[in-house]
N, C-alpha and C positions, 0 to 999 in steps of 0.2 A: 346617678338620677336614672330611674326606670323609665324608658319610653316603651311606647309600642310601636313593633316594626315591622314594615311587610317586606319581603323579599319573594320577587317574581322568578320563576326558574329556580327556586330555592332548594329543590331536592337532587339537583346536578352538581358537579364534582366542584365547579367555581361556587355555585349558590349554596351548597352545603357548607361549604367554608366560611362563605360570609354570614350564612346563618350562625354558625358553631361562633363565631367571633363576635355577635352582635349579643349573643345569649350569655357570654363569658363576661361581657362588659355589663351587664345587667339590664340588656332589653328583654322583651317579651316580644317574640317573634311569631309572624304568621307566615307559613311556607306556602307560596301559591305554586301549582303543579298542573301539568297537563297529562303526562304520560309516566310518570314516576310514582305511582301511587304507594306502592310497596316502600320504595326509597324513601318518600316522605314519610311515612307512618315509624317506618324505623330511624330515620333521623330525630323525629319527635320524642321518642322514647330515649334513645342514646342521650339527649341532651337533658332528661328528666321529666319529661309527660308534659301533661295539659298545665301545669302551673308556669312555664315558661315558653312553651310552643305550641303551635296548633297547625294543619294543615288544611289548605283548602283546594278544593279542583277547580279549574277554570281554564276555558279555551281561549286565549287572547287574541285570537283571529276573530272573536265575536264582540259586538259593540257591547253587550252588556256585562261582559266579564270583570271589568274594572269595578263597576257597584257589586258584584257578588264578592270580589276579595276584599272591598272596604267594608262591606257591611258586616262580612264575617269577623273581620279584625275587631270591629267596634263590638260586636255582640261578645266576643270571647274575651276580650283585654280591655277594650275601651278605645278610645280616639287614636288612630295612627298618626304619630309625629314624624317618623321616619320612613321613607318608602326609597327602596333600592330596586330600579326597573333593571333586573339582570337576564330577564327570559331572552332567549333569542333562537333562531334557526338559522341553518346554513346549507343553501342547496347550491347545485353548480350547473351552469350554461352561459354560453357565450352569448351577448347582446342580440348577436344575429340568430341565434337559435331560441333565444328565451320566450316563452309565452307570456301573455298579458296576466294568467294567473301565477305563474311562478313570481312576477315582479311585484303583483299586487299580495300575495302571501307574504313574502319577504318584508315589505314595507309596514304592511300591518302589525304582523308579532313584531318584528324589530323595532319599530318607530311609533306607530300609531298607537300602540298598547302604552307606552309610555305617557304618551299626552292624555290618554283617557284616564290613566291611572291618576297622574298629578292634577288633573282636573276635578276628579273624584276626593282627592286628599286634601285639597288646599282651603276648602271651607274651614275643615276640622282644625286645620294647623292653624289658621289664622284665629279661630275662636277661642283657641288654647292659649293665646297671648304672644305666639311668636316661638321662636325657637325650633322650629321645623327644619328637616331636613331631607332634600330628595338627592338621591345620586343616581346618575344615569351611567350603565356599561355601555361605553362605544366600544371602539377597536381601532388597531394600528392601520385597518383597511381604509379608515376615514381619511388617512393621511397620504397612504401609499397606492391607492387602487387594489384592487383584486382581480386579476385575469379569470374570467369563466364565474366571477361573483359580482359584478357591478351593481346588483340588487342589494346585496347586504353592505357593500361599500357605500353605497348611497343612502341606504337606511342609517348607519352609524354615523355618518356624516351630518344627517338631518338632526341626528340626536344630540350634537354637538351645537347646532343652532337652536334647538329648543332649551338646551341647559342655558345658553347665554341669554335666551329671550326670558326665560322663568326667572333667572337670576335678577334681571333688571325689574320683572313685575313686582316680585316677591321680598325684594331687598328692604323696602319700606317697612314691610309685617316681618321682618327679623327673620325671615325664612332662607335659609341659604341653600340654593342648588349648583351642584359640581358634577361633574363627570370623569370618571376614570377610564384610561385608553389602555387595556391591556395588550400588550405584544404577543409573543406567542406562549401559550402557558399549556401545561401537560393537562388536557382535558378529553372528553369524550368527542367534542366538536372537532379539535385538534386532531385527535387520533385517527377519526374518519377521512381527513385529507392529508395523511402525513405521507403514506408510501410514495417512496422515492424522491421525498423532498426534503428529508432531515437534514442533510448536510448542507445543504443551501441555505436553509432556515436558519441553521446555527452559526452559519458564517457571516450571516448579515446581522448577527446579533453582536454587538462588542464584547457583553459578558459570556458569550460563547455557550450558553445553556438554556433551556427552556425555563418559566416561570413556574412557581407551585402555586397551588391555590390559597394556600396560607399566606403568601406573599401579597396575592390581591385582596384577600380578606381583611388584612391588617391596616391596608390602605383605606377601604371603605369604613372600617371600623374607626379610624381616627376622622374620617369627615363625618361622621356620624356623631362624632363626640362633643362634649362643651369644648375642648381646645381647639376645635377649628371653627368657632364661632364668628371669625372674620374672615374666613375663608368663603368666597362665593364666586361662582362665574368662572372658574377654573376647569381646567382639562389636564387631569394628573397622569403624565405619561408614565406607566408602568411595565416597559418593555425591554430593560436590560439594556437600554441605549439604540432599540431598533429605530425608535422616532426619537428626534431630539428638537428641543425647543420648545 
């Protein structure tokens, strides 16, 4: 079944793998990006061009970004019935030294944008007769906390609360809402914080290695599929055992 999907942060390492997985399974995908215009364009070309993928610039820190993205998807491919809230930022500061601006930026981009996008796509998903999929990308930091990144951990924990609440609200409409909870995946975001921590991080992970983008993408692809039609309100841990339960 061909669906129209939106992937935010779709041009990054994890996002591009998710986009590729969805296109491979027959979706037409709109890649939303803020700072990776070249990567987004190259990704669209590599996947087969305008018949299966398109890119749209939007700054998720701004209130109007959700409408821009959803309108673009509708104009190019039709009503989006799959939304993957993957975009995120991670900055570092202890709570004691963190500014209001740093806190607000993290909460807005990592959490509020997911709320705004869900709000924007719900009417179309409902009008399509159900079967919509919302998949939110959280983080192991929501369960373990993160020194110097309380704002990030708080936003990702909030993503879980948003997921569970949406699952309850949208269940009667046959729209499923789930979260994936990545552990430590080899990505640009992880690499920027890796110095001096690799040995400890690997030791804390029972499987003893970092995840690959394809491993996360396959989980997202499953939750977006017809096979996952009876799964909603779950947080799927994909972290090599870093967080269990």
